[in-house]
N, C-alpha and C positions, 0 to 999 in steps of 0.2 A: 702638888696635888690639886691645886685650883686652876691649873692652866687650861683645863677642859672648858671652863666657863669664861675664859678670856675672850672679849669681843674682838672681831677682826677689824683691822684698820680700813677706813673707807677714804677713797680719793675720787672726787668727781672729775671727769675728763671732758673738757669742752673742745669741740673741733671747729675750727674756722677755716673754710676752704673757698677759694675763688678770688675774683677781682674785688677790690674794696670800693663800695659805692654802687650806684645803679649802672647797669650795663645794657639796658634795653627796655623796650616798652613794657614787657610783662616779666622780665627777668631781673631779679635783684641779686647783687653780689653780697659781700659782707658789709653790713651797715649797723649803726647803733640801734635804730628802731627795731631791726629784725633780730638783734642779739641780746638786747637789754634783759628781757625776761629769762632767757636761757642762762645768762650769766648770774642773774639774781638767784635763780633756783639752785644752780650749782653751789653757790656760796652759802645758801640757806640750809643745806643738809646739816644735820646734827653731828657733832663730834667728828668732824673730818680732819684728816691728818695734813692735808694740803689740797690745793686745787691745781690740776694739770690742764694746760691748754696746748693743743697742737695747731700749728699754723702752716697752711700751704697756700701762699699768696704772693704774686709778683708786685702787689701794690695797687694803687688807685687813688681814691680821694684822700687828700691830706687831712681834711676836716673830719671825716669819718674815722680815720686812723687815730687822730688825737682824741676824739670822743671815746672810742673804745679803750684806748690806753688809759685815759684818766679814770674811766668808770671801773675798770679792773683794779686799778690801784686803790680807788676809794673803797671798793668792796673788801679788798685785802686788809686795809687798815681797820675798817669797821668790824670785820669778823676776826681780826687778828690771826690770819692764816697765811701761810706761805704760798706763793704762786710759782709753779715750775712750768716753763714753756719748752715746747719741742718743735724745732723747725723740721718740716718734712722735705718735700722736693725743693721748695723755694720759700724763703722768708726774706723778701727783698723790698726795698723802698718802704712803703706804708706797712707792708707785712713785717718788716724788721722793727718798725716803730712800735707796732702793737706788741711784738715779742719783748720789747724793753720793759713791758709791764711785769715781766717775770723777775723774781728774786734770783732765779737761776735759769739759764738758757742752755738747752742741749740741741745738738744737730746730728744728722747722719754725716759720715765723713764725705759723702758726695752731695750733700745739700748745697744749694746756692744761697748765700747769706750776704747781706750788706746793701749795696746800692743806696748809700746815704746821700741823696741828692734830690733835685726837683727837675722834672722834664715837662715840656709842652711841645706838642708836634701837630702839624697840620699840612695841608697841601696848598699850592698856589696854582690857580687856574686862569690867571690873567691872559697868558698867551693863547691858551686853548680856546677861550670864548672869543678872542679876537679872530682866531683862525676860522672858526665856524660862523662868524658874522653876527655875534651876539653882543649887544651893548648892555653894560651894567649900569643901572640907575639907582642911586642911593640918596635918600633925603633924610637928614637927621636934625634933631634939636639937641645940641651938645656936640662940640667939635670932635670929641674923642669917641663918639658912640659907635663908629664903624672901625674901631681899632682892630688891626690884623684881619680885615675882611679878605678871605682867600681869593676873591675875584678882582681885587684891586692891587695896585703897586704897594709893596711894603714901604713903610715910612720909618726912618731911623728913630724918631721920637716914640713911635709905638713899640719898637723893639726894646728901646731903653727903659720904657715904662714897665714892660713885661719882665725884663731882667731884674729890675728893682723889687718887684713883687716876689720873684723867684728867690732872690737873696734873702728876703724877710722869712719866707717859708723854710729856706735851708737853715737859717739861724735857729728857728724853732725846733727843727728836726735834730740839729747838732746838740742843742740844749737838753733835749729829752735823752739822747744817747749818753751824753756826759754825766747827767744826773743819775741815770739808771746804772750805768756800768762803772762809773767812778774810776778808782785806781786799778780796776781790772783791765782797762784799755792799755794796750801795749803801744804807747806813743813813741817809744824809742826804737821801734822796728824799722824805721826808715820808709814805711808805707804810709801814704796819705789816706787816712781812714775816711775822710769826709769828701772825697772827690767824686762820689757816685759810682766808684768801682765796686764790683762784687767778687766774692771768693768762694772756694769750696768750704765745707764744714770744717775740714782739718785745718786749713789756713786761718779760718775765722777763729778757731780756738787759740792758735798762736798769737793772733792779733787782739785777743781779749773780747771779741764780739760775742762769743759763746763761752760757757763754762766747761763743757765736756762733750764727748761723742757718745751717742747712744739713742735708742728709741724709747718711746714712752713706757711700754710694758716692761722692758728689761730694767730701766732706771727706777721705775716706781717699785718694782719687786725687790730690787737691791736696797732701796731706801726704807721700805715699809714692810718687807717680808713677803715670802712666797704666797701667803694667803690673803694679801691685800685685795680688797674689793674695789675694782675700778668701774665706776658708774658713768656711762657715756651720755653726754649732752650734745645734741647736734640739731640744728634747725632742719625741719622736714619741709619738703616742697608740697604746697597745698594742691588739692585735686584741681582747683580752678586754674592755677598757674600752669600745671601740666597740660590741661586741656587747651588753654590759650596758646601755649608754646607749640602744641602739636597741630594747631589749626592751619590748613592750607592757605587761608586768607592772609597769613602773616609770614609767608615764605621769604619775601624780600627783606622784611624786618629781621627775621631770623638769620638770614645770610649776612647782612650787614653787621649784626651783633656778634656773630661767630668770627667774622674777619677782625673786628675790633678787639675781641677778647683774645684771639690767637696772636695778634700782633703784640699785645702786652706780654703774654707768656713767652713768646719767642725771643724777646730781648735776653732771656736767660737760658735759651737753648731748649725750651720745652714746647 
């Protein structure tokens, strides 16, 4: 007879969408500074049943990925609340690292998940500038200051130095995944989980990278009832950012930013 007065369960839902880190002069992707207050507000709601986080990101800055991962876990411990993560189109590289902040991870069967690795890419213009008659003149204090200059010949010691840094970053990434997923990881599958390869949501479930297949609304209603209140938290774009992005004076910057952003997404077929 008292069910009428029973309060509805509340789940704040944070949405993280885009490249991780800065991706242009006036355009920011997912970063700690931009998301800290939103995450705090979501965890600060009274008597919440859990915190849901949807991620749609191909990765980006390893530092920002780690900062967000650690902050989400800190808030979860402080508020003693469970975190449920949902991979949308892509939760790859740094996007998957952030997803590991979840006590449970869900994906669509067609989501792209994984890419547990580190990448650096650039171009070499040495032959091009020689062909058009341009001399590259570089003066440094510190013999390694011009490491991997795209207009100079590659040096083996520069590549070796970069590889060592990448190995350190890769170890950090693997540690986060192993601590987060623990015994859920299917290490007897014969698949190398930390090679940088990525998989569909269905395959990721087989490998233990995610816990189940489903979207946020369906899973949250199944867990907390049809009448669960899902409160959305998402960073809005400021009026100034929109105005600056639309300015004709920044067309070249915009074009370069779009190319850079698209190249990151297209690694995963998007």
